[in-house]
N, C-alpha and C positions, 0 to 999 in steps of 0.2 A: 449698382443702384445706391443712391444716397440714403442715409438712415432716415432722413425726414420723409423721403418718398415712401419708404417701407412702412413707416408709421401711418402715413396717409392711406396707404393701401389697406392696412389692417382695419382702420376706422371705417373705411368705406365698406369693407366686407361685413363688418359687424352690423352695419345698418341694414344689411340684406337678410338678417336672421331674426326669427321670432324669439320670445322669451326663453324657450327651451333650447335655443342654440341651433335649431334646424333651419336649413336654407329654404326660403319661400321662393318658388320658381320665378314668379313675376318680378319680385324684388331683386332676386339674384341676377336675372337677365338685364334689368335696368342698371344695376351697379356694374355689371360686366361691360356694358356699352360705355358707361362713364369712365371705367378704368382704362379701357382700350383708347378712348378719346384722349384722356389725360396723359397716358404713357406713350402713345404713338404706335406701339406694337406690343403685344403680349403673347407669349407662347402658351400652348395648351397645358404644358406641364406646370407652368406658373399658376394658371387658373385652377387646375386641380388642387394644387397645394393651398392656394389662398382661400378658395371656397369650401374646401373639405368635401368635395363630391367626386364621383368617379369620372374617368376620362370619357366614358360613353355619355354621361350626363352633359359634360362640357361640349362634346361634339354635337349633341342634339341642340343645345343652347345656341351654339355658333351657327348651325344650319338654319335654325329658325330666325335668328337675328339677321342673317344674310338675306334670307328670303324676304324679310321686311325692309330691306335696304338700309339697315342701321349700322352695318359694318361689313368688312370683306374678309372671308376666310382665306388663309394662306397655308402653305405647307408648314404645319406645326403650330398654328396659332391664328391670330387675327390682327387686322389693322383698321383704322378708321376709314370710312368710305372715301373721304377726300384724299387719302394717301395712296389710293390705287393708281398705279402708273401704267397699266396696260394700254390705256388710250390717251395718256397724258404726254403731250409734246410741248415743252416750254422753251423759251429762248435762253441762250447762254447767259445773257445779261441778267435775266431774272433769277437764274440759279446761282450766280456768283456769291450772293450774300447769304444764301441758306447754308446753315451748318458750317459757317466759314471757319470758326476756330478748330473744329474737328478736321476739316479738310487741310488746314495748314499743318496741323500735327501729323496727319497722315503723309503729307508731302515731305516733311522733314525726315520722317522715319524711313520713307521709301528711298530717299537719296543715300541713306547709309547702306543700302543693299547693292550699290553700284560701285564701279571701279573707274579710275581715270582712263581715258582713251577708249571707252566703250562706244559702240554704235547703238543708239536707242531708236526704237519705233514708238511714236506717240500718236494716239488718236485725239479726239477733241473732248470737250467737257470742262466743267468748272474745277473738278478735282485735279485734272491734268494741267489746267492753267496754273493752279497753285504749285503743283510739282515742278513745272517748267521754271517758275520764278524762284524756286528754292534750290536750284542747281549750282549756286555760286561757289560752293566749296570744291567742286570738281573741275577738272581741266581736260582739254583736248577731246571733248565729246563730239561725236558726229550724230546729228539729229535728223531723222526721217519722219515726216509728219504729214497728215492730210488736213491739219488745222491751219487756217490762215491767221489765227489768233496767237498760237503758241510761239511763232518766231519773234513776235514783238515783246514777249515776256522773258526770253532767254537771256541770262547774264552774258555779256560779251566775253568776259574772262573765262567762261566755262566751255565755250563751243569752238570747235575747229571749223565745222562746216554744217550748214543746214540745208536740207533738201525738202521741198514741199511737193507732195504728190498732186497731180492734176486730176481733172474729172469734172463732174457737175457740182456746182456750189449749192449747199444747203444753208440758207441764211440763218435759220433758227439755231443751228449748232456751229456755224462758221467753219464748216469743214467741206472738203472736196471728196466726192465719191464717184465710183464708176471705173470702167475698164482702163481708161487712159492712165490712171494713177499707178497701175501695176504692170505696165508694159515692160519695164526694165527690171522687175523684181528678180527674175532668175539670175541676173548678172551681179547682184549685190549680196553681201553677207551681213546680217544684222544680229547683234548679240542678244538684245533684250527688248521685248515689247512691254511698255508700261501703259496699261489700259484702264480707262474709266468706263463704267457701265451704268445703266439705269436701274438694274435690279439683279439681285442674287437669290436664287432659290435652289432647292435640291436638284433641279434639272440642269442648272448651270447659270451662266451669266447672260444677261439680255439687255437690249437697247430698244428704245421706243420707236425708232424708224428702221424699216427693213433695209434700206440702202446703207445706212450706217452700220447696221449689224453685219451685213455681208462684207463691207470693206474692213471692218474690225477683225472678222474671222480670217480674212486673207492676210492682214497684218500680223496676227498671231502666228499663222502658219509659216511666215517668212523668217521667224526668229528662233533662236536657240532656246529661249526660255521666256516665260510671261510672268509679269508682276501685275496683279489686279489691285486697283485702288478704289475703295468703296467705304463710305461711312455707314454706320449701322442703320441709318434710315432706309438704306437699300435692301436690308435683310428681309428674306421671305417675300420678296416681291418679284413677280414675273412680268416683265415688260413685253411689248408686242412681239418682238423678234428675238429669238434665241440666237446668241452668238456662238457659244460652244459650251460643252460640259467642262469639268474641272481637270481633265486628264492632262492638258497641256500647261496647266498653271503651276508655277513653283511657289509663289508667295501670294497671300492676300494680306494687304496692309489696310487696317481699319482702326476704328476708335473704340471698339468693344468686341468681346468674344462672341461669335455666333453660337446659337443653341439649336436644339431639336434636330429636325431632318436636315437642315442646312449644314449644321456642324458635322453630322454624320456623313453627308456627301463629301464635304471637304476632307474629312479624315480618311475616307475610303480612297480618295484620289491622291492622297499623300501631300496635300497642300499645306505649306507651313504658314501659320497664322502669326502676324506681327501686329500687336495692339499698340498703337501710338500713344505715348504718354504726354 
C-alpha cells in the first residue's frame, strides 16, 4: 500500500470516532463501506487494526452491511458490491483494458518460469492474452490452447507449433469448450498449463462460466504442472464455477501478495507466490 493511501485510511478512520476516541457503530460502518469502496478489497485483519475493534465486531459489521446490500463479504474480508464476480460474465474485449499494467507485469514474470522447447497449455482470458504476447524471448514452444484469440498474439519467433482445441465456441471469452477438444488428449504430453481465472478464494480457483471451468480443469489435469496468473483484483472472489483447489498448482504469479485465508490456503498447498514487479 502506498503511504498516501495509508494516511488517507487513518484520516477516514479518525472521522468515525467521537471525541473520546471510541468508535461509533453507525459512523464506523459508514466509513467501513467508504474504505472498501475506495480500496477495492479489504481484509478483516486490516479492518480490525484500522478501527481498533475486535474481529467479532468487524464480522458483525460486515454481516449487517452485506444484508443491507452495501458490500459483499468474502473469505477473510470484503469487496464492493460491484466487484462481485459470481454472476458477472463480461466480454474479453471489455476486460483487456482493466488492470492492464498489472497484467503485463504478471505476463513478463510468468515467462521467466518457462524453458525453451516447452509444451504449454493455455486457456483464454485477458491475462493469458498478455502472457501470449510476452513470449518473444523464448524459442521452439509448442502451444495447445482452446482460445481462438491467443494464436493471433503469439510471436512467430517463439513458437514451433500451435494446436487449437475444438468444441463449442463461447463468444464472450473467444474460447472453444466441449468434448471435441479433448478427444486426442491421452495421446499428447504437455509440460505446463498457464491458466487465467476469474477468482481466487480459499476454496481454489474459479471461472464465471461452467463450461469454461470444466474445460480448464481438464487442461490442468493433462499437464505436469500448473502456473496460475491472476492480478490482485481476483483475490478473495469466488466465481460461479470452481475449477480446482490449489493442490495441482506450482506457481501463482500476481501483482501483490495474498493475505488472510487465501494466503493460508495457498501456503498449505505449497504454492509458490511470484509477485511481479
